[in-house]
Structure formats: C-alpha cells, structure tokens
N, C-alpha and C positions, 0 to 999 in steps of 0.2 A: 461943459463940466459943471458949471454952477447950477444949471437946471437939474442935473442928475442928483447933485447933493441935496438940493432943496426937496426934490421928490423923495429921496431917501429919508431925509429928516421928517417929512410929512408922514410917510408910511410908518416910520418908527414910532412917532407920536401916536398915530392912530392905533397901532398895535398895543402900545402901552395903555391907552385908554380902554381898549377892548379887554385887555388883561385885568382891568380893575382899578388902575390909578385914576384918581379924580382931581387931585391937587395939582395946580399948574406948576408950582415950584418943583414938586416931585417928578412930574413928567419931564420937565426941562433938564433937571439934574440927571435923571436916569438916561434920557436920550443923549445928553452930552457925553456921559460916561461910556455908553455903548458906541457912540460915534467915534470917540477917541480910540476905543479898543479895536473897532473894526477897520477904521480908515487910517489911524495914526500910530498910536503908541502901543504895540503889541505886548511890551513887557509889563505894562500897567495892569494890575489886577482890577477887575470890575466886579462889583457885587450889585446885583439887581434884586431888589425886594419888591414883591407885589402883594398888596393886601388882598384879603378875601374878595373874591369876585362879586361885584355888585352890578346888577343889571342897569345899564344906562340907555337912555334914548338919545340917539344922535341924528342930526339931519344929514341926509345923503347929499353929497355934492354931485354936480353933473358928471364929474370925472369918475367918481366911484359908481354912480348909477350906470354909466356907460360900460364900465368894466364888468359890473354885475350882469348886465344884459348880454354882453359878449360871452361871458363864462357860461351863462345859462344856455345860450345858443350852441356853444361848443359841446356842452353836456348833452343837449338834445340830439345833435348830429351824431355823437358817439353812440347814444342809445339807439338811434335809427339804424346806424351801421351794424350794431350788434344784432338787431332784429333781422335784418336782411341776410346776415351771414349764417343764421341758424340753419343747420341741415335738418331736414325733416326725415324722421326715421320710419321704417316700415311699420313699427308698432303704432306710431301716431296715425299713419294712413289707415291701418286696420281699425283703430278706435274710431276715427272719423267716419269711415265707411260703415262701420257697425251702427253708429248713431243714425246715419242716413237710412240704412236698411230698417231700423226700428220705426222710423217715421214713414218711409215709403220704399217698399222693395223695388218698385218700378223705377224710382229715382236712382237707386243703386245700380240697376241694370243699365240705365241710361249713361251713367258715369263710366261704367266699365266699357260700354260700347264706344263711347266718345274717345277712349284711350286704347281702343283695339285690344281689349283683354276680355277673356271669358271668366276669369276669376281674379281675385285680389292679388294673388301671388304672381300673376302674369304682368302686372303693372311695372313699367320701367321707372327706375329711381330718378331719372332725369325729368320725369313728368310729375313728380311728387308735389312741387309747389302749385302747379295748375290743378292737380287732383284735389288738393286741400281747398283751393278757391271754389272748385265745383261743389265740393262737399259743403262748404260754408253757405253757398248759394242755395243748395238743396235744403239745408236746415233753416234757411231764412235768417242767417246771422249776418 
C-alpha cells in the first residue's frame, strides 16, 4: 500500500509540474490538498490553482521512459490491427486494376487469369487482399 501511495504522489506531482507549477512549495501544497481530497477527507473543499502553462524541460526517469515505450508499442499494435482489419472494397480493386491496365494491359490480364476471372466483376471478394498485392507488384510499389 505504501508503494502505491508513493507512486500516486509521484504521478500527482508530475502532473502538477506538467500543468505549469514550478514552485516546490506550491506543488507540495497542491498535491497534499488533492491527496487529502482523493484519499481522505471528502468533505474538505479543494481549490487547485495552476498558473499559465510554461514549457519546462524535465529529465525522463527510467520508469517513465519504459512507460512511454510500452504505450508507443501498444499504439503501434493497435494501428497495425486497424490496417489489417480494413475491408477492401470493389471500388478500390477497380481503381488498382485500372492503374495496372494503364501501365500494362498484359499485366491486368495476367492478374485476372491468376484469379480465374475474365473481367474485373468476376473477381471473388475473398481474393481482394491477394489481388491488391498482385496489383501493387505489377505497379512496382
């Protein structure tokens, strides 16, 4: 429990610094007031005043650096998941294959043959991801 309170106090002080407080006495008094309100005395009114935000440079601690790295990795994983979950539409396929046809009509016919289709409308929706890859390869992308 003591470690959790210390971590809470540390995070609270960091938040106050980021919000613009620079005087140590102000940070301590504001953190104490907020701590009493959150953890202890709910009847007590707390007034928190924060001065105009002033950019500060702070040194990153190994703990905050690790948290930042982990949050960036989580954000990247979510972005990757969103990309893979994108459904390719018929319109996107037509546009991609039209670009292939402009570059090389024979490349378009090769893609259609590869997916057993005589025309674009004969292509199966389940093949769309593979068709897009083939179109990208034909375009040299």
